[in-house]
Backbone as JSON Lines, residues from 0, in Angstrom:
{"i":0,"aa":"M","n":[-71.38,14.81,74.05],"ca":[-72.67,14.71,73.46],"c":[-72.51,14.81,71.94]}
{"i":1,"aa":"P","n":[-73.06,13.87,71.2],"ca":[-72.89,13.9,69.74],"c":[-73.7,15.03,69.13]}
{"i":2,"aa":"P","n":[-73.22,15.54,68.06],"ca":[-73.95,16.61,67.4],"c":[-75.29,16.09,66.88]}
{"i":3,"aa":"S","n":[-76.3,16.91,66.97],"ca":[-77.63,16.49,66.56],"c":[-77.74,16.55,65.05]}
{"i":4,"aa":"S","n":[-78.46,15.61,64.51],"ca":[-78.63,15.55,63.06],"c":[-79.71,16.54,62.64]}
{"i":5,"aa":"P","n":[-79.74,16.89,61.38],"ca":[-80.75,17.84,60.9],"c":[-82.19,17.31,61.09]}
{"i":6,"aa":"S","n":[-82.38,15.98,61.01],"ca":[-83.73,15.44,61.18],"c":[-84.17,15.55,62.65]}
{"i":7,"aa":"M","n":[-83.23,15.47,63.58],"ca":[-83.56,15.6,65.0],"c":[-83.98,17.03,65.31]}
{"i":8,"aa":"R","n":[-83.32,17.98,64.69],"ca":[-83.68,19.37,64.95],"c":[-85.04,19.7,64.34]}
{"i":9,"aa":"R","n":[-85.43,19.02,63.29],"ca":[-86.67,19.31,62.63],"c":[-87.89,18.71,63.35]}
{"i":10,"aa":"R","n":[-87.76,17.64,64.05],"ca":[-88.89,16.95,64.66],"c":[-89.68,17.81,65.62]}
{"i":11,"aa":"P","n":[-89.1,18.51,66.56],"ca":[-89.93,19.31,67.46],"c":[-90.76,20.35,66.71]}
{"i":12,"aa":"N","n":[-90.2,20.93,65.68],"ca":[-90.97,21.91,64.92],"c":[-92.15,21.25,64.21]}
{"i":13,"aa":"E","n":[-91.94,20.02,63.69],"ca":[-93.01,19.31,63.03],"c":[-94.12,18.98,64.02]}
{"i":14,"aa":"L","n":[-93.76,18.58,65.24],"ca":[-94.75,18.25,66.25],"c":[-95.57,19.49,66.62]}
{"i":15,"aa":"I","n":[-94.91,20.61,66.73],"ca":[-95.62,21.84,67.05],"c":[-96.61,22.17,65.94]}
{"i":16,"aa":"V","n":[-96.2,21.97,64.71],"ca":[-97.09,22.25,63.59],"c":[-98.27,21.28,63.58]}
{"i":17,"aa":"L","n":[-98.0,19.98,63.88],"ca":[-99.07,19.0,63.89],"c":[-100.09,19.29,65.0]}
{"i":18,"aa":"V","n":[-99.61,19.59,66.2],"ca":[-100.5,19.83,67.32],"c":[-101.27,21.13,67.12]}
{"i":19,"aa":"S","n":[-100.64,22.11,66.58],"ca":[-101.33,23.38,66.41],"c":[-102.18,23.4,65.15]}
{"i":20,"aa":"G","n":[-102.17,22.32,64.37],"ca":[-102.98,22.27,63.16],"c":[-104.46,22.27,63.5]}
{"i":21,"aa":"N","n":[-105.27,22.66,62.58],"ca":[-106.7,22.82,62.79],"c":[-107.37,21.48,63.17]}
{"i":22,"aa":"R","n":[-106.97,20.39,62.54],"ca":[-107.58,19.09,62.81],"c":[-107.31,18.64,64.24]}
{"i":23,"aa":"W","n":[-106.11,18.81,64.71],"ca":[-105.77,18.4,66.08],"c":[-106.43,19.3,67.11]}
{"i":24,"aa":"A","n":[-106.56,20.52,66.82],"ca":[-107.2,21.44,67.75],"c":[-108.66,21.05,67.95]}
{"i":25,"aa":"K","n":[-109.35,20.65,66.88],"ca":[-110.75,20.21,67.0],"c":[-110.84,18.93,67.84]}
{"i":26,"aa":"L","n":[-109.89,18.02,67.63],"ca":[-109.88,16.78,68.38],"c":[-109.65,17.04,69.87]}
{"i":27,"aa":"I","n":[-108.74,17.92,70.19],"ca":[-108.46,18.25,71.59],"c":[-109.67,18.94,72.21]}
{"i":28,"aa":"R","n":[-110.32,19.84,71.49],"ca":[-111.54,20.48,72.01],"c":[-112.65,19.46,72.26]}
{"i":29,"aa":"K","n":[-112.75,18.46,71.39],"ca":[-113.78,17.43,71.55],"c":[-113.53,16.64,72.83]}
{"i":30,"aa":"F","n":[-112.29,16.26,73.08],"ca":[-111.97,15.51,74.3],"c":[-112.23,16.37,75.55]}
{"i":31,"aa":"R","n":[-111.92,17.61,75.49],"ca":[-112.16,18.49,76.64],"c":[-113.66,18.67,76.89]}
{"i":32,"aa":"S","n":[-114.48,18.65,75.85],"ca":[-115.92,18.83,76.03],"c":[-116.56,17.59,76.65]}
{"i":33,"aa":"E","n":[-115.91,16.43,76.6],"ca":[-116.45,15.21,77.17],"c":[-115.91,14.94,78.57]}
{"i":34,"aa":"D","n":[-115.27,15.9,79.2],"ca":[-114.81,15.73,80.58],"c":[-116.01,15.53,81.49]}
{"i":35,"aa":"G","n":[-115.93,14.59,82.44],"ca":[-117.02,14.34,83.38],"c":[-117.94,13.22,82.94]}
{"i":36,"aa":"Q","n":[-117.86,12.76,81.71],"ca":[-118.73,11.68,81.24],"c":[-118.37,10.37,81.92]}
{"i":37,"aa":"S","n":[-117.12,10.16,82.24],"ca":[-116.73,8.92,82.9],"c":[-117.19,8.89,84.36]}
{"i":38,"aa":"L","n":[-117.4,10.04,84.97],"ca":[-117.9,10.09,86.34],"c":[-119.33,9.55,86.41]}
{"i":39,"aa":"V","n":[-120.15,9.89,85.43],"ca":[-121.52,9.37,85.37],"c":[-121.48,7.85,85.21]}
{"i":40,"aa":"L","n":[-120.61,7.36,84.36],"ca":[-120.47,5.92,84.16],"c":[-120.01,5.24,85.45]}
{"i":41,"aa":"A","n":[-119.06,5.81,86.15],"ca":[-118.56,5.22,87.4],"c":[-119.65,5.19,88.46]}
{"i":42,"aa":"I","n":[-120.45,6.24,88.56],"ca":[-121.56,6.27,89.53],"c":[-122.59,5.2,89.17]}
{"i":43,"aa":"G","n":[-122.9,5.06,87.91],"ca":[-123.85,4.04,87.46],"c":[-123.36,2.63,87.76]}
{"i":44,"aa":"L","n":[-122.08,2.38,87.5],"ca":[-121.52,1.05,87.79],"c":[-121.51,0.77,89.29]}
{"i":45,"aa":"C","n":[-121.22,1.76,90.11],"ca":[-121.25,1.58,91.57],"c":[-122.67,1.27,92.04]}
{"i":46,"aa":"A","n":[-123.66,1.94,91.48],"ca":[-125.05,1.69,91.87],"c":[-125.46,0.27,91.48]}
{"i":47,"aa":"I","n":[-125.12,-0.16,90.29],"ca":[-125.45,-1.52,89.85],"c":[-124.73,-2.55,90.72]}
{"i":48,"aa":"T","n":[-123.49,-2.29,91.07],"ca":[-122.73,-3.21,91.92],"c":[-123.36,-3.32,93.3]}
{"i":49,"aa":"L","n":[-123.75,-2.19,93.89],"ca":[-124.38,-2.22,95.21],"c":[-125.73,-2.93,95.18]}
{"i":50,"aa":"L","n":[-126.51,-2.72,94.13],"ca":[-127.78,-3.44,94.0],"c":[-127.55,-4.94,93.87]}
{"i":51,"aa":"T","n":[-126.56,-5.33,93.09],"ca":[-126.24,-6.75,92.93],"c":[-125.81,-7.36,94.26]}
{"i":52,"aa":"I","n":[-124.99,-6.65,95.0],"ca":[-124.54,-7.15,96.31],"c":[-125.72,-7.32,97.25]}
{"i":53,"aa":"S","n":[-126.64,-6.36,97.27],"ca":[-127.78,-6.46,98.18],"c":[-128.69,-7.63,97.79]}
{"i":54,"aa":"V","n":[-128.87,-7.88,96.5],"ca":[-129.7,-9.0,96.07],"c":[-129.03,-10.33,96.41]}
{"i":55,"aa":"V","n":[-127.72,-10.43,96.21],"ca":[-127.0,-11.66,96.54],"c":[-127.03,-11.92,98.04]}
{"i":56,"aa":"L","n":[-126.85,-10.89,98.85],"ca":[-126.94,-11.06,100.3],"c":[-128.33,-11.5,100.73]}
{"i":57,"aa":"A","n":[-129.35,-10.92,100.16],"ca":[-130.73,-11.3,100.5],"c":[-131.0,-12.75,100.09]}
{"i":58,"aa":"A","n":[-130.59,-13.12,98.89],"ca":[-130.8,-14.5,98.43],"c":[-130.05,-15.49,99.31]}
{"i":59,"aa":"S","n":[-128.85,-15.14,99.72],"ca":[-128.08,-16.02,100.61],"c":[-128.75,-16.16,101.96]}
{"i":60,"aa":"A","n":[-129.27,-15.07,102.5],"ca":[-129.96,-15.13,103.79],"c":[-131.21,-15.98,103.71]}
{"i":61,"aa":"V","n":[-131.97,-15.84,102.63],"ca":[-133.18,-16.64,102.46],"c":[-132.82,-18.12,102.32]}
{"i":62,"aa":"N","n":[-131.81,-18.42,101.54],"ca":[-131.38,-19.8,101.34],"c":[-130.91,-20.42,102.66]}
{"i":63,"aa":"L","n":[-130.15,-19.67,103.44],"ca":[-129.64,-20.17,104.71],"c":[-130.79,-20.46,105.68]}
{"i":64,"aa":"K","n":[-131.75,-19.55,105.78],"ca":[-132.9,-19.76,106.67],"c":[-133.77,-20.91,106.19]}
{"i":65,"aa":"A","n":[-133.93,-21.06,104.88],"ca":[-134.72,-22.17,104.35],"c":[-134.07,-23.51,104.69]}
{"i":66,"aa":"R","n":[-132.75,-23.58,104.6],"ca":[-132.04,-24.81,104.97],"c":[-132.17,-25.08,106.47]}
{"i":67,"aa":"Q","n":[-132.11,-24.03,107.25],"ca":[-132.26,-24.17,108.69],"c":[-133.68,-24.65,109.03]}
{"i":68,"aa":"L","n":[-134.68,-24.09,108.37],"ca":[-136.06,-24.51,108.59],"c":[-136.26,-25.96,108.13]}
{"i":69,"aa":"L","n":[-135.64,-26.35,107.04],"ca":[-135.74,-27.73,106.57],"c":[-135.12,-28.69,107.58]}
{"i":70,"aa":"S","n":[-134.0,-28.31,108.17],"ca":[-133.37,-29.13,109.19],"c":[-134.28,-29.32,110.4]}
{"i":71,"aa":"V","n":[-134.93,-28.23,110.81],"ca":[-135.87,-28.31,111.93],"c":[-137.05,-29.2,111.55]}
{"i":72,"aa":"A","n":[-137.57,-29.06,110.35],"ca":[-138.7,-29.88,109.9],"c":[-138.33,-31.35,109.85]}
{"i":73,"aa":"D","n":[-137.13,-31.66,109.38],"ca":[-136.67,-33.05,109.34],"c":[-136.62,-33.65,110.74]}
{"i":74,"aa":"G","n":[-136.04,-32.9,111.68],"ca":[-135.96,-33.39,113.05],"c":[-137.33,-33.57,113.68]}
{"i":75,"aa":"A","n":[-138.22,-32.64,113.41],"ca":[-139.56,-32.7,114.0],"c":[-140.36,-33.88,113.47]}
{"i":76,"aa":"I","n":[-140.28,-34.13,112.18],"ca":[-141.09,-35.22,111.62],"c":[-140.51,-36.58,111.99]}
{"i":77,"aa":"V","n":[-139.19,-36.67,112.12],"ca":[-138.59,-37.93,112.56],"c":[-138.99,-38.22,114.01]}
{"i":78,"aa":"A","n":[-138.97,-37.18,114.84],"ca":[-139.41,-37.36,116.23],"c":[-140.9,-37.72,116.28]}
{"i":79,"aa":"A","n":[-141.69,-37.17,115.37],"ca":[-143.13,-37.41,115.39],"c":[-143.5,-38.82,114.96]}
{"i":80,"aa":"V","n":[-142.8,-39.37,113.95],"ca":[-143.18,-40.72,113.51],"c":[-142.71,-41.78,114.5]}
{"i":81,"aa":"D","n":[-141.9,-41.4,115.48],"ca":[-141.54,-42.33,116.55],"c":[-142.68,-42.5,117.55]}
{"i":82,"aa":"E","n":[-143.72,-41.71,117.42],"ca":[-144.89,-41.79,118.29],"c":[-145.92,-42.74,117.67]}
{"i":83,"aa":"F","n":[-145.49,-43.91,117.29],"ca":[-146.4,-44.86,116.65],"c":[-146.99,-45.83,117.68]}
{"i":84,"aa":"E","n":[-148.05,-46.47,117.26],"ca":[-148.66,-47.52,118.06],"c":[-148.47,-48.84,117.32]}
{"i":85,"aa":"F","n":[-148.13,-49.85,118.07],"ca":[-147.94,-51.17,117.48],"c":[-149.27,-51.91,117.56]}
{"i":86,"aa":"V","n":[-149.79,-52.31,116.4],"ca":[-151.08,-52.99,116.33],"c":[-150.84,-54.39,115.77]}
{"i":87,"aa":"G","n":[-151.32,-55.39,116.51],"ca":[-151.17,-56.76,116.05],"c":[-152.5,-57.31,115.59]}
{"i":88,"aa":"D","n":[-152.7,-57.37,114.29],"ca":[-153.92,-57.93,113.71],"c":[-153.67,-59.4,113.38]}
{"i":89,"aa":"G","n":[-153.93,-60.26,114.3],"ca":[-153.71,-61.69,114.04],"c":[-152.23,-61.93,113.81]}
{"i":90,"aa":"G","n":[-151.9,-62.41,112.64],"ca":[-150.51,-62.69,112.3],"c":[-149.83,-61.55,111.54]}
{"i":91,"aa":"Q","n":[-150.52,-60.43,111.36],"ca":[-149.96,-59.31,110.6],"c":[-149.77,-58.09,111.49]}
{"i":92,"aa":"P","n":[-148.66,-58.0,112.22],"ca":[-148.43,-56.8,113.05],"c":[-148.12,-55.6,112.15]}
{"i":93,"aa":"R","n":[-148.56,-54.44,112.59],"ca":[-148.31,-53.23,111.8],"c":[-148.18,-52.03,112.72]}
{"i":94,"aa":"I","n":[-147.69,-50.96,112.12],"ca":[-147.5,-49.69,112.84],"c":[-148.65,-48.77,112.45]}
{"i":95,"aa":"E","n":[-149.16,-48.03,113.41],"ca":[-150.23,-47.1,113.14],"c":[-149.89,-45.76,113.78]}
{"i":96,"aa":"L","n":[-150.05,-44.7,113.01],"ca":[-149.8,-43.36,113.51],"c":[-151.12,-42.65,113.76]}
{"i":97,"aa":"N","n":[-151.18,-41.95,114.87],"ca":[-152.36,-41.18,115.23],"c":[-152.07,-39.71,114.93]}
{"i":98,"aa":"H","n":[-152.96,-39.05,114.21],"ca":[-152.73,-37.67,113.78],"c":[-152.49,-36.73,114.96]}
{"i":99,"aa":"S","n":[-153.28,-36.83,116.0],"ca":[-153.13,-35.92,117.15],"c":[-151.82,-36.16,117.88]}
{"i":100,"aa":"Q","n":[-151.38,-37.42,117.98],"ca":[-150.1,-37.72,118.63],"c":[-148.93,-37.18,117.81]}
{"i":101,"aa":"V","n":[-149.03,-37.33,116.51],"ca":[-147.96,-36.84,115.63],"c":[-147.87,-35.33,115.71]}
{"i":102,"aa":"Q","n":[-149.01,-34.65,115.67],"ca":[-149.01,-33.19,115.75],"c":[-148.48,-32.71,117.11]}
{"i":103,"aa":"A","n":[-148.85,-33.37,118.17],"ca":[-148.34,-33.01,119.51],"c":[-146.84,-33.23,119.6]}
{"i":104,"aa":"A","n":[-146.36,-34.32,118.97],"ca":[-144.91,-34.58,118.98],"c":[-144.15,-33.52,118.2]}
{"i":105,"aa":"V","n":[-144.72,-33.04,117.09],"ca":[-144.08,-31.97,116.3],"c":[-144.0,-30.7,117.14]}
{"i":106,"aa":"Q","n":[-145.09,-30.33,117.79],"ca":[-145.1,-29.12,118.62],"c":[-144.11,-29.24,119.77]}
{"i":107,"aa":"R","n":[-144.05,-30.4,120.39],"ca":[-143.12,-30.63,121.5],"c":[-141.66,-30.49,121.02]}
{"i":108,"aa":"Y","n":[-141.36,-31.07,119.86],"ca":[-140.01,-30.98,119.31],"c":[-139.64,-29.53,119.02]}
{"i":109,"aa":"L","n":[-140.55,-28.77,118.4],"ca":[-140.26,-27.37,118.07],"c":[-140.01,-26.55,119.34]}
{"i":110,"aa":"Q","n":[-140.72,-26.85,120.41],"ca":[-140.49,-26.15,121.68],"c":[-139.18,-26.58,122.32]}
{"i":111,"aa":"D","n":[-138.86,-27.88,122.24],"ca":[-137.63,-28.39,122.85],"c":[-136.37,-27.8,122.22]}
{"i":112,"aa":"V","n":[-136.38,-27.64,120.9],"ca":[-135.19,-27.1,120.22],"c":[-135.25,-25.58,120.08]}
{"i":113,"aa":"E","n":[-136.31,-24.96,120.63],"ca":[-136.49,-23.5,120.58],"c":[-136.38,-22.97,119.15]}
{"i":114,"aa":"A","n":[-137.06,-23.63,118.25],"ca":[-137.02,-23.25,116.83],"c":[-137.68,-21.89,116.6]}
{"i":115,"aa":"G","n":[-138.66,-21.53,117.43],"ca":[-139.33,-20.25,117.27],"c":[-138.43,-19.06,117.51]}
{"i":116,"aa":"Q","n":[-137.34,-19.25,118.26],"ca":[-136.39,-18.16,118.5],"c":[-135.41,-18.0,117.35]}
{"i":117,"aa":"R","n":[-135.2,-19.05,116.58],"ca":[-134.25,-18.98,115.46],"c":[-134.91,-18.61,114.14]}
{"i":118,"aa":"I","n":[-136.21,-18.89,114.01],"ca":[-136.92,-18.65,112.75],"c":[-138.12,-17.76,113.05]}
{"i":119,"aa":"D","n":[-138.2,-16.63,112.36],"ca":[-139.3,-15.68,112.57],"c":[-140.61,-16.25,112.04]}
{"i":120,"aa":"N","n":[-141.69,-15.96,112.76],"ca":[-143.05,-16.35,112.35],"c":[-143.17,-17.84,112.04]}
{"i":121,"aa":"L","n":[-142.54,-18.68,112.85],"ca":[-142.59,-20.12,112.64],"c":[-144.0,-20.64,112.92]}
{"i":122,"aa":"R","n":[-144.54,-21.37,111.95],"ca":[-145.87,-21.96,112.1],"c":[-145.88,-23.35,111.47]}
{"i":123,"aa":"I","n":[-146.72,-24.2,112.03],"ca":[-146.93,-25.52,111.44],"c":[-148.01,-25.35,110.39]}
{"i":124,"aa":"G","n":[-147.65,-25.57,109.14],"ca":[-148.62,-25.45,108.06],"c":[-149.6,-26.6,108.06]}
{"i":125,"aa":"S","n":[-149.07,-27.82,108.08],"ca":[-149.94,-29.0,108.12],"c":[-149.12,-30.21,108.56]}
{"i":126,"aa":"V","n":[-149.83,-31.15,109.16],"ca":[-149.27,-32.45,109.5],"c":[-150.23,-33.48,108.93]}
{"i":127,"aa":"Q","n":[-149.72,-34.34,108.06],"ca":[-150.57,-35.34,107.43],"c":[-149.96,-36.72,107.56]}
{"i":128,"aa":"I","n":[-150.8,-37.68,107.86],"ca":[-150.38,-39.07,107.9],"c":[-150.42,-39.61,106.47]}
{"i":129,"aa":"L","n":[-149.41,-40.36,106.08],"ca":[-149.39,-40.95,104.74],"c":[-150.51,-41.98,104.62]}
{"i":130,"aa":"P","n":[-151.01,-42.22,103.41],"ca":[-152.16,-43.13,103.22],"c":[-151.95,-44.53,103.8]}
{"i":131,"aa":"D","n":[-150.72,-45.04,103.76],"ca":[-150.5,-46.38,104.3],"c":[-150.33,-46.38,105.82]}
{"i":132,"aa":"G","n":[-150.35,-45.21,106.45],"ca":[-150.24,-45.12,107.9],"c":[-148.84,-45.37,108.44]}
{"i":133,"aa":"Q","n":[-147.86,-45.49,107.59],"ca":[-146.5,-45.82,107.99],"c":[-145.6,-44.59,108.11]}
{"i":134,"aa":"G","n":[-146.09,-43.42,107.78],"ca":[-145.27,-42.22,107.83],"c":[-146.12,-40.97,107.88]}
{"i":135,"aa":"A","n":[-145.44,-39.84,107.9],"ca":[-146.14,-38.56,107.98],"c":[-145.38,-37.5,107.19]}
{"i":136,"aa":"T","n":[-146.11,-36.45,106.83],"ca":[-145.54,-35.31,106.13],"c":[-145.82,-34.05,106.94]}
{"i":137,"aa":"L","n":[-144.8,-33.2,107.04],"ca":[-144.9,-31.96,107.82],"c":[-144.6,-30.78,106.91]}
{"i":138,"aa":"L","n":[-145.41,-29.74,107.02],"ca":[-145.2,-28.5,106.29],"c":[-144.98,-27.39,107.32]}
{"i":139,"aa":"L","n":[-143.8,-26.77,107.29],"ca":[-143.48,-25.65,108.2],"c":[-143.33,-24.38,107.39]}
{"i":140,"aa":"T","n":[-143.77,-23.27,107.96],"ca":[-143.59,-21.96,107.31],"c":[-142.9,-21.02,108.28]}
{"i":141,"aa":"G","n":[-142.22,-20.05,107.73],"ca":[-141.54,-19.02,108.51],"c":[-141.25,-17.83,107.62]}
{"i":142,"aa":"S","n":[-140.49,-16.91,108.15],"ca":[-140.12,-15.73,107.35],"c":[-138.68,-15.35,107.63]}
{"i":143,"aa":"V","n":[-138.12,-14.59,106.71],"ca":[-136.72,-14.15,106.78],"c":[-136.67,-12.64,106.64]}
{"i":144,"aa":"Q","n":[-135.84,-12.0,107.43],"ca":[-135.57,-10.57,107.31],"c":[-134.2,-10.42,106.62]}
{"i":145,"aa":"P","n":[-134.15,-10.07,105.33],"ca":[-132.86,-9.91,104.65],"c":[-132.02,-8.82,105.31]}
{"i":146,"aa":"P","n":[-130.68,-8.95,105.25],"ca":[-129.8,-7.98,105.92],"c":[-129.86,-6.57,105.34]}
{"i":147,"aa":"I","n":[-130.03,-6.44,104.02],"ca":[-130.11,-5.13,103.39],"c":[-131.48,-5.03,102.72]}
{"i":148,"aa":"I","n":[-132.27,-4.08,103.18],"ca":[-133.63,-3.92,102.65],"c":[-133.67,-2.66,101.8]}
{"i":149,"aa":"G","n":[-134.24,-2.75,100.65],"ca":[-134.37,-1.6,99.76],"c":[-135.6,-1.76,98.9]}
{"i":150,"aa":"W","n":[-135.66,-0.96,97.88],"ca":[-136.82,-1.03,97.0],"c":[-136.77,-2.25,96.1]}
{"i":151,"aa":"I","n":[-135.62,-2.92,96.02],"ca":[-135.52,-4.11,95.18],"c":[-135.62,-5.39,96.01]}
{"i":152,"aa":"V","n":[-135.31,-5.31,97.31],"ca":[-135.37,-6.47,98.21],"c":[-136.48,-6.23,99.22]}
{"i":153,"aa":"P","n":[-137.46,-7.13,99.31],"ca":[-138.56,-6.92,100.26],"c":[-138.09,-7.07,101.7]}
{"i":154,"aa":"S","n":[-138.83,-6.49,102.63],"ca":[-138.43,-6.52,104.04],"c":[-138.76,-7.83,104.73]}
{"i":155,"aa":"D","n":[-139.68,-8.6,104.21],"ca":[-140.09,-9.85,104.85],"c":[-140.34,-10.9,103.77]}
{"i":156,"aa":"V","n":[-139.52,-11.95,103.75],"ca":[-139.64,-13.0,102.75],"c":[-140.15,-14.26,103.44]}
{"i":157,"aa":"S","n":[-141.27,-14.79,102.97],"ca":[-141.8,-16.0,103.59],"c":[-141.15,-17.24,102.96]}
{"i":158,"aa":"I","n":[-140.92,-18.24,103.82],"ca":[-140.33,-19.5,103.36],"c":[-141.23,-20.64,103.82]}
{"i":159,"aa":"Q","n":[-141.18,-21.73,103.09],"ca":[-142.02,-22.87,103.37],"c":[-141.25,-24.13,102.99]}
{"i":160,"aa":"V","n":[-141.23,-25.11,103.89],"ca":[-140.54,-26.37,103.61],"c":[-141.46,-27.54,103.96]}
{"i":161,"aa":"S","n":[-141.2,-28.65,103.32],"ca":[-141.97,-29.86,103.56],"c":[-140.99,-31.01,103.81]}
{"i":162,"aa":"S","n":[-141.32,-31.85,104.77],"ca":[-140.47,-32.99,105.09],"c":[-141.33,-34.21,105.34]}
{"i":163,"aa":"T","n":[-140.85,-35.36,104.91],"ca":[-141.59,-36.62,105.06],"c":[-140.68,-37.64,105.72]}
{"i":164,"aa":"A","n":[-141.26,-38.42,106.63],"ca":[-140.52,-39.5,107.29],"c":[-141.43,-40.72,107.37]}
{"i":165,"aa":"R","n":[-140.8,-41.9,107.34],"ca":[-141.54,-43.16,107.43],"c":[-140.97,-44.0,108.56]}
{"i":166,"aa":"T","n":[-141.84,-44.74,109.18],"ca":[-141.42,-45.72,110.18],"c":[-141.62,-47.09,109.57]}
{"i":167,"aa":"V","n":[-140.6,-47.9,109.63],"ca":[-140.67,-49.22,109.01],"c":[-140.5,-50.28,110.1]}
{"i":168,"aa":"L","n":[-141.38,-51.23,110.07],"ca":[-141.32,-52.34,111.01],"c":[-140.55,-53.48,110.34]}
{"i":169,"aa":"S","n":[-139.48,-53.91,110.98],"ca":[-138.68,-55.01,110.4],"c":[-138.32,-55.99,111.5]}
{"i":170,"aa":"R","n":[-137.95,-57.21,111.1],"ca":[-137.58,-58.24,112.06],"c":[-136.11,-58.29,112.22]}
């Protein structure tokens, strides 16, 4: 082992003097007085993270149910506009939709696909025939129960979709 130089022997004593100096002692006391402050920050960040996760889960559930309801509405209105009557006015044949037939076809479709079991509070908002009589518009409503309910996410979110279909007569 090589002999230690005079500067090497002096360093530990200098460090002891620096650490035990008045300025360093105040700094160390200040750090010790702030113990536990990071725990409050960590708890706050965890709470914000959990709230964000619950909102994202709720938004995803609502979006998924809305897409599912839109798919049901599309199928129902397409099935409904197939319930047309063929009317031949002289040389101008045309398609005519009857409101009661279209509404009955929508109800029949919703029962056939058991949409009421997949979507809570499923209701037919309105069924309207387009002004030209060649198509119809359907408005369906329902509700979604988000997976995590809290004071920031409501327990029952209502959804509403609209779908339009046309029947075209071609040769």
